[in-house]
C-alpha positions as CSV (number, residue, x, y, z in Angstrom):
1,X,20.8,-1.0,-0.8
2,X,17.6,0.9,-0.1
3,X,15.5,-0.3,2.8
4,X,11.8,-0.9,2.5
5,X,9.8,2.2,3.5
6,X,7.9,2.2,6.7
7,X,4.3,3.3,6.4
8,X,3.6,6.4,8.5
9,X,0.9,5.9,11.2
10,X,-2.5,6.6,9.9
11,X,-1.3,6.9,6.3
12,X,-1.5,4.6,3.4
13,X,1.9,3.8,1.7
14,X,1.3,4.2,-2.0
15,X,2.6,1.9,-4.7
16,X,4.8,4.6,-6.3
17,X,7.6,6.9,-5.3
18,X,8.6,10.5,-5.8
19,X,10.9,11.3,-8.7
20,X,13.7,11.2,-6.1
21,X,12.7,7.7,-5.0
22,X,11.1,8.7,-1.7
23,X,7.9,6.9,-0.5
24,X,4.5,8.5,-1.1
25,X,1.7,8.4,1.5
26,X,-2.0,9.1,1.4
27,X,-4.0,10.5,4.3
28,X,-7.6,9.4,4.0
29,X,-10.3,7.6,5.9
30,X,-12.0,6.6,2.7
31,X,-10.8,3.5,1.0
32,X,-13.0,4.3,-1.9
33,X,-11.6,7.8,-2.6
34,X,-10.3,8.4,-6.1
35,X,-6.7,8.2,-5.1
36,X,-7.2,5.1,-3.0
37,X,-8.9,3.3,-6.0
38,X,-6.1,4.4,-8.3
39,X,-3.5,3.0,-5.8
40,X,-5.5,-0.3,-5.7
41,X,-5.5,-0.5,-9.5
42,X,-1.7,0.1,-9.6
43,X,-1.1,-2.5,-6.9
44,X,-3.1,-5.0,-8.9
45,X,-1.1,-4.1,-12.1
46,X,2.2,-4.5,-10.2
47,X,1.1,-8.0,-9.1
48,X,-0.1,-9.0,-12.6
49,X,3.0,-7.7,-14.2
50,X,5.1,-9.6,-11.7
51,X,3.4,-12.9,-12.5
52,X,4.2,-12.3,-16.2
53,X,7.8,-11.4,-15.6
54,X,8.2,-14.4,-13.3
55,X,6.9,-16.7,-16.1
56,X,9.3,-15.1,-18.6
57,X,12.3,-15.3,-16.3
58,X,11.6,-19.0,-15.7
59,X,11.5,-19.6,-19.5
60,X,14.9,-17.8,-19.9
61,X,16.4,-19.8,-17.0
62,X,15.1,-23.1,-18.5
63,X,16.6,-22.3,-21.9
64,X,20.1,-23.7,-22.1
65,X,20.8,-21.5,-25.1
66,X,19.8,-18.2,-23.4
67,X,22.8,-15.9,-23.5
68,X,24.0,-13.5,-20.9
69,X,22.0,-10.6,-22.4
70,X,18.7,-12.5,-22.0
71,X,19.5,-13.6,-18.5
72,X,20.6,-10.1,-17.4
73,X,17.4,-8.7,-18.9
74,X,15.2,-11.2,-17.2
75,X,17.0,-10.6,-13.9
76,X,16.7,-6.9,-14.2
77,X,13.0,-7.1,-14.8
78,X,12.6,-9.6,-12.0
79,X,14.3,-7.3,-9.5
80,X,12.1,-4.3,-10.6
81,X,9.0,-6.5,-10.0
82,X,10.3,-7.8,-6.7
83,X,10.7,-4.2,-5.5
84,X,7.1,-3.4,-6.6
85,X,5.7,-6.5,-4.9
86,X,7.5,-5.8,-1.7
87,X,6.1,-2.3,-1.6
88,X,2.6,-3.7,-2.2
89,X,3.2,-6.2,0.6
90,X,4.4,-3.6,3.1
91,X,1.5,-1.3,2.3
92,X,-1.1,-4.0,2.5
93,X,0.4,-5.5,5.7
94,X,0.2,-2.1,7.3
95,X,-3.4,-1.7,6.4
96,X,-4.3,-5.1,7.7
97,X,-2.6,-4.5,11.0
98,X,-4.3,-1.1,11.4
99,X,-7.7,-2.6,10.6
100,X,-7.4,-5.2,13.4
């Protein structure tokens, strides 16, 4: 089980990883830089996608006729989204604590 990444001091933890699965960080003082704005957009997309997947997973779980394949698919997507949302939470939490 992979642990959540720890943001590096003075760096922004980005909402994506390297091809090897390692965390990516951004060093900038400008929250309006092109890469910062791209990261903001991707974080928002992760959150929106997670809401949609959660709604779909709830529908599958409420359907007594849903088979194993549907349940496994819903669970797979939900775990992917949970990982994305946790990464966003860690990144945003680190930025909040560094602002204060």
